[in-house]
N, C-alpha and C positions, 0 to 999 in steps of 0.2 A: 426452396432449399438452397443454401449457399454452396458454392464449389468446395469450400473448405470442409464442410460437414460431410459431403458426399465422398470426396476424395479420401478422407481419413476414416471412413467406415462407421461413423456414429451419427445417425440422422436424428437422434432424439435429444441430444444434449449439446449446449454451446461449447465450443472448443476454447479453452482458456490456457494460454501458455504461461506457466510459472517459470520465471527465468532462473536457470541453474548455473550459478557462477561459482559453485563449489565452496561456499562458506556458510557456516551456521546450519541450523535445522530448517532448511527450506522446504522439506517434505511435509512439515506440519501444515503449512498454508495449502499445499496441494491436497492433502487429505481432508482438510476442512471444506474446501471447494467441492471435492468429490462427494462428500457427505450430503451437501445441500443440492446436488443434482447436476454438477458440471462435469464435462469431460476435460478434467484438468491434467495437463501434462507438464512434468518437471523436465525442462529441456533447454538446450543451448543451440538447437537446430534452427538456423536463421530462416529457412523456408517455412518450417512449421510456425515459427513466431510470426512471420509475415502473413501466413494464412489464417492464424487464429482470430476468433471473434473478439478476444480481449486479451490483455497482458497484465500479469501481476509481478511486481517487484518486491519480494520479501527481503528481510535483512535483520541480522542480529550481530552484536559485537561492535567493533571499532569502525568508525566512519572511513578512515583512511584505508584500512585493510579491505573493507567492502568495495570501495571505489577502485582500488588496485586490482582486486579479483575480478570485478565486472569488466574492467578494461582488458585484462589479460585473457579473459574468456571471449573477447571480441564482441561484447554485447552492448556497449555504450550506444552505438549507432542504432541498434534494434530498439532501444528505449525511445530515442528521439523519433524514429520512424513510426513507432506504435502511437506515440502521442500526437504527432503531426497528422496521422491518418484519421484522427477523431474517433478511433475505437475506444471502448471503455478501458481505463487503465487504473489499477489499484496499487498503491504503495503501502507497505506495512512496516512499522517500527523504523529501523535504520533505512529501510526501503523508502520511507517518507523523507527522512533526513537527507538522503542522497539526491533528492530532487532539487535541493537548495544549492546555493552558490558555494558555500564553504562551511566549515565547522571548527569551533575552537578546540575540539578534540584532536584534530589533525591539521595544524597550520601548514599552509603551502600546498595542500591537496585540494584540487578543484572538484567541486560537486558537479552534478549534471547541469545545473544552471537553468532548469525548467522554471523554477520559482525564485523570485527575487527575495533574498533574505539570508540569514545566517543561523547556524545551529550553535546554541550557547549552553554552558554548564548550568545545571539546576541552581536555583537561588541558594545563597548561604543560609544556614540554619535548619535545613531539612536533611534527612538521611539520604545519602546518595550511594547507590541508585534508588529511585523509587521502584520498589518491587512489591506491588500490592494491587488490590482491587481499589478502584477509585470511581467516583461518579462523574458522568459527563454532564456538562451544561451545553445543551444544543443552542447554538447561536443563530443558525438559519436552517430552515427546513430543507430536507434533501430526500430524494427518493430512497436513498440507501438507509435513511433513518425510519422508514415507514414501519409501523407496527411495534416500535420500541416503547417501553414504559417511559414515564417522565424521569429525567435524570438517571438513565440506566447505568448499572455498574459494568465496568470494563477492566481488563487486566493489563497493567502496565509493567514494563521492565525497561528502565532507561535512566541514563545519567545526564543526558543533555536534552534540550528542548528547542524546537524551531521558533524563530522570531521572523515572521513574515513582514516584508516591507508594505505590502498591500493587505490591510486588515480585512478587506471585503471577502477574501478567500477563506477566512476562518469559519469553519462549519461548527466546531465544538471546542470547548475548553475543559480543563479540569483544574481543581484547586489543589496546589501543593507548594506551599510557601508563597505563591502568587498564582494568578490565573495563567496556566500554561496551555499552549496550543495542543489540542488533542486530535483534531481532524481538519482537513482542508478540502475544498472543492474549487477547482479551476477548470472550467469547461468540462472536458471529458476525463479529467484527472481527479480521482478521489484518493485520499491517503489518510492513514491513521497512525498516531504514535503508539496507541495500544495494540494489542494482539486480538483481533476479532476471533481468530480460530481457537484461542484459549480462553474466551470470555463467555463460555457456557451458552445458554439459549439466546441471550440478547446479542452476543457477538456473532453467533451463527445466523441470526436473523439478518444482520448486515451483509454477511456473505451471500445469503439466499437472495437478498434484494439486488446485490451486484450480479448474481447469476441471472436473475430475471431480466435485468437490463441487457445482459449479454445475449439472452435468448431473443430479444427483440432485434438485435443486430443480426443474429443467425437466421432469422426468418425473412430477412429482406431479399 
């Protein structure tokens, strides 16, 4: 049993820190993770984040506003430290976009720069934002996709989409005017443009798979 689980009083569930930087409905991600068996804490406590078995960065709204709020909360270094520690890391919606270098939505605002690439507006000719259920095309198999149906439906709410420099990190796409990046995998980082916590049984399966990965870390 890890020191983190014992010290924090929950020996049965992996401890997942959901970063609380005070913008959007961050609690929905926390509740989804709790529902599938995690000890998920919405927090900006740096010690708790450092002790957690995994870290989640949710996000909704404007890229620039989210990056500013994350920095004002003093959590930018916590993201980099969590990823460099090789612990499981999950980015959701704008939380995925923030991992990139920059966004057309907020010129001059630097992203986290974890992933090389840019966030660009949705292609012309489609309704913006995409606010609907859409089907995933799984590009490469991943443990977090285990147990999903073929081309599962997920719920999207976004006006921009990531364009990765390295296409090998693309785990899934969706079709909306063109093939858009829907999920990425880069070593210990998994991130989705869609909201798994709002995507019914299939989305909760992704969160459950993430928690299982975290449980392996917790058992070491």
